N, C-alpha and C positions, 0 to 999 in steps of 0.2 A: 584255698578259696576264701578263707575268712578275711585275709588282707584285701582281697579284691572287692568283696562286699563292703568292707569298711571304706575303701577308696571311693566307691560309688556313692555311699552315704555321705562321706565327708565333703565331697565335691557337689553334692545334690544334683547328680547327673540325671537321675530318673525319678521324678516326683511320683508319688503313689497314684495308681490307676492311669498311668500314661499309656498312650497308644503309640507303638514304635514301628518304624520301618527299619529292617536290618539289611545292610548290603552284604549279600551272600555270594561269594565267588566259588565256594567249595573247598578253598584252601584251609589249612589248619587253623589260621587265625579266625576266620569268619565262622567256621564250624564250631570252634570253642566258644565264640561269642554267642552263637545260636543256642548252644547248650546252656550257657550261663543265663541268658535272658529267658529261656524256657523255664528254668528253675525259678527265676524271679516271678514269672507269670503264674507258676504253680503255687507260689507263696502269696499271691494276690497283689504283688507290687505293680505288675504290669497288667493292663486291661486286655490289650490285644497286641499280637506280634505278627508282622507281615514281612515275609522274606522276599527280597527283590534281587533278581539276578539279571545282569546285562551280558549278553553274548557279544563279545567284541569282534567275532568272526575273523580273528587273526590266525586261527588254525582251522584246517579242513574238518577236524573232528571236534570242534568246539561245542557242537550240539550235545556231546556226551557229558560235558560239564553241566549244561543246563539240566539234563536228565538226572544227574546225580543230585543237584541242588533241589530239584523238584521232589525227588524221592525222600531226601533227608528232611526237607521241610514238612512233608506229609507225616513223617515219623514223629516229628516234634509238634505236630498239630498246628503248624503255622500256614496261613494262606500264602500261596506262591504266585508271584508276579514276575514275568520275564519279558524281555524285548531284545531285538537285534539292533546293533549300532546303526545298521543301514536303514532301519525304520524310523530313527529319531529325526525329528524336524528341528535340527540345530545347525545353524549356518557355520559355526566355528569348528565343527568336527573334523574338517580337513586342514585346519591351520595348526602350525607348530609341530613339535616333535611327537612321535608316536605316544610317548608317555603322557604328554600334555593333552593330546587328542582323547586318550582313554580317560584321563581325569575329568576333562570337561564333559564328556559324554556320560560318565557315571553320575556326576553331580546333577546334570540335567535330568537323567532318568530317575534318580532317587527322589529329587524334588518334585517331579511330576507325580510319582507314586504317592508321596506324602500328601500332596494337595488333593489328589483323587480320592484317597482313603481318609482324608481329614485326620491324619496322624499328627502327634505332637512333636516327635523327634525322629532323627535318622541316626542309627547306631552303626559305627564303623569299627573294624577290627584292628586298628593301628595299635602296635605294642611298643615296648621300650626300645627295641632295636630299630623299628621304623623311625622313631623319634631321633635316634642317633644318626641314622642315615640321612634324614632330612637336614639335620644340623650341618653335616659336611657338604651336602649338596648346596645349601644356601651359603655356607662359608666360601666355597669355591666360586660362587657367583657374585660375591661381594655384597652380601646382605647386610642390612643394618641390624641393630640389636633386636628390633621387632621380629625380623626373620629368624635370627639365631635363637630366639627364645622358644622357637619350635611350635608344634601343634598344641592347641589348648584342649583340655579334657572336655570342655563345652564351648562351642562357638556357634552362636545362632541356634539353628535347628539341629546341628550336628553334635553328637556325643561320642566320646572315645573311652569306653570303660576300661580298656586294656592298656592304657597308655603307660602305666607303671609296672606292667607285667612282662617278664622276660619270655622270649620265644622258647627257651628250653623248658620253662614251666608249662607252657601251652602244649608242647609236643609230648612231654612226659605224662601229662594228664590224659591226653587222647590215647596214647599207647597203653597206659595202665587200664583205662576203661574200655579199650578196644573200640573206640569210636573212629569210623573211617573218615578219610579226607582225601582231597585231590592234591597232586603235586604238579605245579606248573613248570614245564621244562624251560620256559623262557626266563625263569628266575636264575638259571645258571649261565645265561648268555651275557657276555661282557659288552654287548651292543648298547646296553642301558647304563647310564652313569650310576644309578642307584645300585645296580648289581655289581658294578666294579668296586664300589665302596664296600658293599656287603661281603663280597667274595675275596677282596684283596686288601683293602685298607684296614677294616676292623679286626681281622685275624692278626695282622702284623702288630697293631696296637696292643692286642692282648698278649702277644709274644714279648713285646717290649716291657709291658707292665701288666701283670695279671689283674690289677685293680682297675684297669682302664675303663671297662664297661660300667662298673659301679660309679667311678668318679666322673665319667662323662655324663651319666644321668643326673648326678648331683649338680654338675655345672649347668646343665640345661635348666634344671629346676631353679637354681639361683638366678639365672638370666631371666626366667619367667617372672620371678618375684620382683626383680629390678624393673622389668618392663611394666608390670602392674603399677609400680610407684610412678614411673615416668608418664603413664597414661593419666594418672590422677593430676600430676603437675601440669600436664598439657592442657587438660580441661580447665584447670584454674587459671592458667596463663591466657587461654583463649577468652575466657570470660572477662579478664582484665583488659584485653586489647580490643574487644569487639562490643558492638551494640546491635540490637535487633530492631529493624524497621521494616514494616509491611511484610513480615514473614521471612526476610532475608537478613543476613549478617553483614555489617560494615566494619572493616578493620582499620584501626589507627596505625598507619605504617611506622610512625615515629616510635610509638610504644612497642610495636611488634619487633623492630630491629634493635631495641634496647635490650632484648632478651639474648641469652646465649644462642649461638648459631644452631646448636643441636635442638634447642627448645623451639626456636622460631620456625625451623623446618617442620617439626612435628605439629606445631600449631597450624601451619599452612595445610598440611595433609588432613588434619582434623577438620579444618574449615571446609575443604572440598568434600570430605566424607559426610559431614553433617548437612551439607547442602545437597547431598545425594547426586553429585555430578560424576559423569564418566571422565576418567583421566588415566593416562599411562603412568604407572608408578616408576618412572625412570629418572635417573640422575639428570639427564639433559632437560627433561620437562621442568623439573623443579628449579634448575639453574636459570632457565629462561624466565620463569615466573618471578624468581627473586630479583633478577636483573631489572625487570620491568618495574617491580614495586620499589626498588631502591633508587631508581632514576628520579631526580627532582621534578622533572617535567611530567605533567598529567597527560591523560589520553586513554585510548582503548587499545587492547591487545587481544587478538584472537588466538587464544592458547589451545582451543579445541574447536572442532567444527560445530559442536553443539552449544558452545557458550564462549563468552569473552570476559576479560577482566577490565574493569573501568576504575580509573584512579583520578581523583581531583582533590586538591587542597589537603593532601596527606591522608585522604580516606580512600579505601579500596572496597569495591563490591563486585558481585558477579552479575553479568547482564546477558 
């Protein structure tokens, strides 16, 4: 546990006297995280811990998971908040794969709980193997370096204290201390891509090379450091090719396209993010935007139903 506490301190994940919402599924990862955070609360590091459980209603007996989470939260002295996915007012809950539906619903629920209880952070139980599975999911889907760099220990309101902790360490601790947890039968189903990677790909890699687990984690960490450097370079490049006028940014397209293609694509994404615009992070979308900006002729282009891009005399802005 010492390494884990050091990781939390080094990454400054949980400032002193923080108020946290913990996503509690009842599985070993979230139960271990609850135990860890309850210890930090007992030491005075955390002011209040709120356990939040979303019932996905994917199984007829899912209410038993809720009851387990309620009881273990009470044992640790954490206020318990729960909801059913069918009760959430979120329009996107029926869109995409079942995995994406669940992810969107959980985020919506956790963020609702955070706002309601005026909490500082949302703690999730993602561990080192989750990070590795995410790497391969994104690799198979053609992700950029940003995606391959994986989940961050801290991203906005979200913190992941277990991101460098191995699943075997979690299970060994729970078994040694006789701490109960739930086992989700859906984790064995190959219907989900993540499960196929977990159950088939990662074990084969370990057979090929016993060091694969350790080396993969090191690779992801190196990619993360590279991504941090590129983020700094992107911000510097954006400042060099843009000017701010009346609260909006104007890009000099000549300066923009004098940059390396990888860098000007990142600058464009940074531009849209800093303007807080909705956009699909797809290859086709950015190719369409780049084609418009590279065309010598000026004009307007409706790239999204909420906004358009305006180009005149080598300058581009959002309208």
